[in-house]
C-alpha positions as CSV (number, residue, x, y, z in Angstrom):
1,M,0.0,0.1,0.0
2,K,2.8,2.6,0.8
3,K,4.2,1.8,-2.6
4,V,0.8,2.4,-4.3
5,F,0.5,5.8,-2.3
6,A,4.1,6.8,-3.3
7,T,3.6,6.0,-7.0
8,L,0.3,8.1,-6.9
9,T,2.1,10.9,-5.0
10,V,4.8,11.0,-7.7
11,L,2.2,11.0,-10.6
12,A,0.2,14.0,-8.8
13,M,3.5,16.0,-8.5
14,L,4.4,15.3,-12.0
15,T,1.1,16.4,-13.3
16,F,1.0,19.5,-11.2
17,G,4.1,20.5,-12.0
18,S,3.6,20.3,-15.9
19,A,0.4,22.2,-15.6
20,A,2.3,24.8,-13.8
21,V,4.9,25.2,-16.3
22,M,2.3,25.3,-19.0
23,A,0.5,28.2,-17.2
24,Q,3.7,30.0,-16.7
25,E,4.4,29.7,-20.5
26,A,0.9,31.1,-21.4
27,A,1.0,34.0,-18.8
28,P,3.5,36.6,-20.4
29,T,1.0,37.5,-23.2
30,T,-0.3,40.3,-21.0
31,G,2.7,42.4,-21.7
32,D,4.5,42.9,-24.8
33,D,2.1,40.8,-26.8
34,Q,-0.7,42.7,-25.7
35,N,0.9,45.9,-26.9
36,S,1.8,44.3,-30.4
37,E,-2.0,43.1,-30.5
38,V,-3.1,46.7,-29.7
39,V,-0.6,48.2,-32.3
40,E,-1.9,45.7,-34.9
41,G,-5.4,46.5,-34.1
42,Q,-4.8,50.3,-34.5
43,E,-3.4,49.5,-37.9
44,A,-6.1,47.6,-38.9
45,N,-8.4,50.3,-38.0
46,N,-6.3,52.9,-39.8
47,Q,-6.6,51.1,-43.1
48,P,-9.2,51.9,-45.3
49,T,-12.3,49.3,-45.7
50,V,-13.4,48.0,-49.0
51,G,-16.4,50.5,-48.8
52,E,-14.0,53.5,-48.1
53,E,-11.9,52.6,-51.0
54,G,-15.0,52.4,-53.3
55,E,-16.2,55.7,-52.1
56,Q,-12.7,57.3,-52.9
57,Q,-12.5,55.9,-56.5
58,A,-16.1,57.2,-56.9
59,D,-15.0,60.6,-55.7
60,E,-12.3,60.7,-57.9
61,A,-14.2,59.6,-61.0
62,Q,-16.9,62.3,-60.1
63,A,-14.0,64.9,-59.9
64,E,-12.7,64.1,-63.4
65,E,-16.1,64.0,-64.8
66,S,-16.9,67.4,-63.4
67,G,-13.5,68.7,-64.6
68,V,-14.5,67.6,-68.2
69,V,-17.9,69.1,-67.9
70,A,-16.3,72.5,-66.8
71,L,-14.0,72.4,-69.6
72,H,-16.8,71.8,-72.0
73,K,-18.8,74.5,-70.6
74,T,-15.8,76.9,-70.6
75,L,-15.1,76.1,-74.4
76,K,-18.8,76.6,-75.2
77,I,-19.1,80.1,-73.5
78,K,-15.8,81.3,-75.2
79,F,-17.0,80.1,-78.4
80,I,-20.4,82.0,-78.1
81,E,-18.4,85.0,-76.7
82,G,-16.2,84.9,-79.9
83,G,-19.0,85.2,-82.1
84,A,-21.0,82.2,-83.1
85,G,-21.0,83.1,-86.8
86,F,-17.1,83.5,-87.4
87,M,-16.0,81.0,-84.7
88,A,-18.4,78.2,-86.6
89,L,-16.9,79.6,-90.0
90,T,-13.5,79.1,-88.8
91,L,-14.1,75.7,-87.2
92,I,-15.8,74.5,-90.5
93,T,-12.2,75.0,-92.1
94,L,-10.7,72.6,-89.5
95,I,-13.4,69.9,-90.3
96,L,-12.8,70.1,-94.0
97,G,-9.3,70.3,-93.7
98,L,-9.0,67.2,-91.2
99,A,-11.4,65.2,-93.8
100,F,-8.6,65.8,-96.6
101,C,-5.7,65.0,-94.3
102,V,-7.4,61.7,-93.0
103,E,-8.2,60.8,-96.7
104,R,-4.6,61.4,-97.8
105,I,-3.1,59.3,-95.0
106,I,-5.4,56.4,-95.6
107,Y,-4.5,56.7,-99.4
108,L,-0.8,56.8,-98.6
109,S,-0.8,54.2,-96.1
110,L,-2.7,51.7,-98.6
111,S,0.0,52.6,-101.4
112,K,2.9,51.4,-99.3
113,T,4.4,48.3,-101.1
114,N,7.1,45.9,-99.9
115,T,9.2,46.6,-103.0
116,K,11.9,43.9,-102.2
117,V,9.5,41.2,-102.2
118,L,7.9,42.4,-105.4
119,L,11.1,42.6,-107.2
120,D,11.9,39.2,-106.1
121,K,8.5,37.8,-107.4
122,I,8.9,39.7,-110.7
123,E,12.5,38.5,-111.3
124,A,11.2,35.0,-110.6
125,A,8.2,35.5,-112.7
126,L,10.4,36.7,-115.7
127,K,12.7,33.6,-115.3
128,Q,9.7,31.1,-115.1
129,G,7.0,32.6,-117.4
130,G,8.5,35.8,-119.1
131,I,6.8,39.1,-119.5
132,E,3.3,38.0,-119.1
133,A,4.0,36.3,-115.6
134,A,5.7,39.4,-114.5
135,L,2.6,41.4,-115.6
136,D,0.2,39.3,-113.9
137,V,2.4,39.9,-110.5
138,C,2.0,43.6,-110.9
139,R,-1.5,43.4,-111.7
140,N,-2.3,41.7,-108.5
141,T,-0.3,43.9,-106.2
142,R,-1.6,47.2,-105.0
143,G,0.1,50.4,-104.9
144,P,1.9,53.0,-107.2
145,V,5.1,50.9,-107.5
146,A,3.3,48.0,-109.0
147,A,1.5,50.3,-111.4
148,I,4.8,51.9,-112.5
149,F,6.1,48.4,-112.9
150,F,3.1,47.2,-114.9
151,Q,3.3,50.3,-117.3
152,G,7.1,49.5,-118.0
153,L,6.9,46.0,-118.5
154,S,3.8,46.2,-120.8
155,R,6.3,48.3,-123.1
156,Y,9.0,45.7,-123.1
157,D,8.4,44.7,-126.9
158,E,9.4,48.3,-127.9
159,G,13.0,48.2,-126.3
160,I,14.6,48.9,-123.1
161,E,14.8,52.7,-123.7
162,V,11.1,52.9,-124.0
163,V,10.8,50.9,-120.8
164,E,12.9,53.5,-119.1
165,K,10.9,56.5,-120.3
166,T,7.6,54.9,-119.6
167,V,8.7,54.3,-116.0
168,S,10.1,57.7,-115.6
169,S,7.1,59.4,-117.1
170,Y,4.3,57.2,-115.3
171,G,6.2,57.9,-112.1
172,G,5.4,61.4,-112.4
173,V,1.7,60.6,-112.8
174,Q,1.7,58.6,-109.7
175,L,3.5,61.3,-107.8
176,G,0.6,63.6,-108.7
177,L,-1.7,61.1,-107.6
178,L,0.0,61.0,-104.3
179,E,-0.2,64.8,-104.1
180,K,-3.8,65.0,-104.8
181,N,-5.9,67.4,-102.4
182,L,-2.8,68.7,-100.8
183,S,-3.7,72.2,-102.4
184,W,-6.8,72.0,-100.3
185,I,-5.2,71.4,-97.2
186,S,-2.8,74.2,-97.7
187,L,-5.6,76.4,-98.5
188,F,-7.3,75.9,-95.3
189,I,-4.1,76.3,-93.4
190,S,-4.1,79.8,-94.9
191,I,-8.0,80.4,-94.6
192,A,-8.0,79.6,-90.8
193,P,-5.9,82.3,-89.6
194,S,-7.2,84.7,-92.2
195,L,-10.7,84.3,-90.8
196,G,-9.4,84.9,-87.4
197,F,-7.8,88.1,-88.2
198,L,-11.0,89.1,-90.2
199,G,-12.8,88.7,-86.7
200,T,-10.2,90.6,-85.1
201,I,-11.0,93.5,-87.2
202,I,-14.7,93.1,-86.9
203,G,-14.4,92.9,-83.2
204,M,-12.3,96.1,-83.0
205,I,-14.7,98.0,-85.2
206,Q,-17.5,96.7,-82.9
207,A,-15.6,97.9,-80.0
208,F,-15.0,101.5,-81.5
209,D,-18.9,101.3,-82.5
210,D,-20.0,100.7,-78.9
211,I,-17.6,103.4,-77.8
212,Q,-19.2,105.9,-80.1
213,S,-22.7,104.9,-79.3
214,A,-22.0,105.3,-75.4
215,G,-20.2,108.5,-76.1
216,D,-17.7,107.4,-73.3
217,I,-14.5,105.2,-73.3
218,S,-15.4,102.6,-70.9
219,A,-13.2,99.5,-70.2
220,Q,-16.1,97.4,-70.1
221,I,-17.0,98.3,-73.5
222,V,-13.5,98.1,-74.9
223,A,-12.8,94.9,-73.2
224,G,-15.9,93.1,-75.1
225,G,-14.6,94.0,-78.4
226,I,-11.2,93.2,-77.9
227,K,-12.2,89.9,-76.3
228,V,-14.0,88.9,-79.4
229,A,-11.3,89.9,-81.6
230,L,-8.7,87.7,-79.5
231,L,-10.9,84.6,-79.5
232,T,-11.4,84.5,-83.1
233,T,-7.8,85.0,-83.8
234,L,-6.6,82.3,-81.0
235,L,-9.1,79.8,-82.8
236,G,-7.7,80.7,-86.3
237,L,-4.2,80.1,-85.2
238,I,-4.8,76.8,-83.3
239,I,-6.6,75.5,-86.5
240,A,-3.7,76.4,-88.6
241,I,-1.3,74.7,-86.4
242,I,-3.2,71.6,-86.3
243,L,-3.6,71.3,-89.9
244,Q,0.0,72.2,-90.6
245,L,1.2,69.3,-88.4
246,F,-1.1,66.9,-90.6
247,Y,0.4,68.6,-93.9
248,N,3.9,67.9,-92.7
249,Y,3.4,64.4,-91.9
250,I,1.5,63.8,-95.3
251,L,4.6,65.3,-96.9
252,S,6.9,63.0,-95.0
253,L,4.8,60.0,-96.3
254,I,4.9,61.3,-99.9
255,E,8.8,61.8,-99.6
256,G,9.2,58.0,-98.4
257,L,7.0,56.7,-101.1
258,V,8.8,58.8,-103.9
259,N,12.2,57.6,-102.8
260,E,10.9,54.1,-102.7
261,M,9.4,54.4,-106.3
262,E,12.7,55.8,-107.7
263,D,14.9,53.2,-106.0
264,S,12.6,50.4,-107.0
265,S,12.5,51.5,-110.6
266,I,16.2,51.5,-110.9
267,S,16.3,47.9,-109.5
268,L,13.4,47.1,-112.3
269,L,15.3,48.5,-115.2
270,D,18.6,46.2,-113.9
271,I,16.1,43.1,-114.0
272,V,14.8,44.0,-117.3
273,V,18.3,44.5,-118.9
274,E,19.4,41.1,-117.4
275,Y,16.3,39.4,-118.6
276,D,16.6,40.9,-122.0
277,A,20.5,39.8,-122.3
278,A,19.4,36.2,-121.3
279,Q,16.5,36.3,-123.9
280,K,19.1,37.4,-126.9
281,K,21.4,34.7,-125.9
282,K,18.9,32.0,-126.6
């Protein structure tokens, strides 16, 4: 019995001892750990919730929208203050000028041809099927370069010199097609500031008429006429600048195409001369 009681006593001491150790390990959470939990809780509270983020994004979107609306209203007011007649007439020049610019850009973009690939196809066609095969290649290819090649190859029976002259003359025809409607764009570039200056003169005349009618020089009367003059001039200059940028871009496209036409025409003549020499040997 004594051995049994002694065994039970040892087991009880071990049990209570392990429980005390576990309690001591769990107890320190009231100090620094609690402070860290408090800090983490504060940080969590400081972070915006999903709803707050949505409200902020909505406010930003509303602010941007209100800014666009305000800009639209300002432009509308300035347009009316500048005189709806002259301002609308000047704006029409921008619309027409941009229409011609877009038409030229599309036409020139579609006129681009991979001349190296085209020359390789023509050379291979001449070796395999002769002039007719080369003409079919040119006929099925889009662009001014292929049109020049077609006209030159179609005169092959008349001699190499005729082919060279045909390529040169038809290159001028294609250049005229590339430069089509550029005169209208330059016209609108000139008209837009001219209409603006005309509005300036009319605004100044209106200001002096108002001064004469009032019989006194008032800053308010003078400012109204000068404001009309400056607004029309401003719109005309802005339109001229926009159209001039497009005009220069179109000229750069034409220059690139012309250089490509001249270079490829020389290569075509070399191919034709080589083909003609091979035909004479046969």
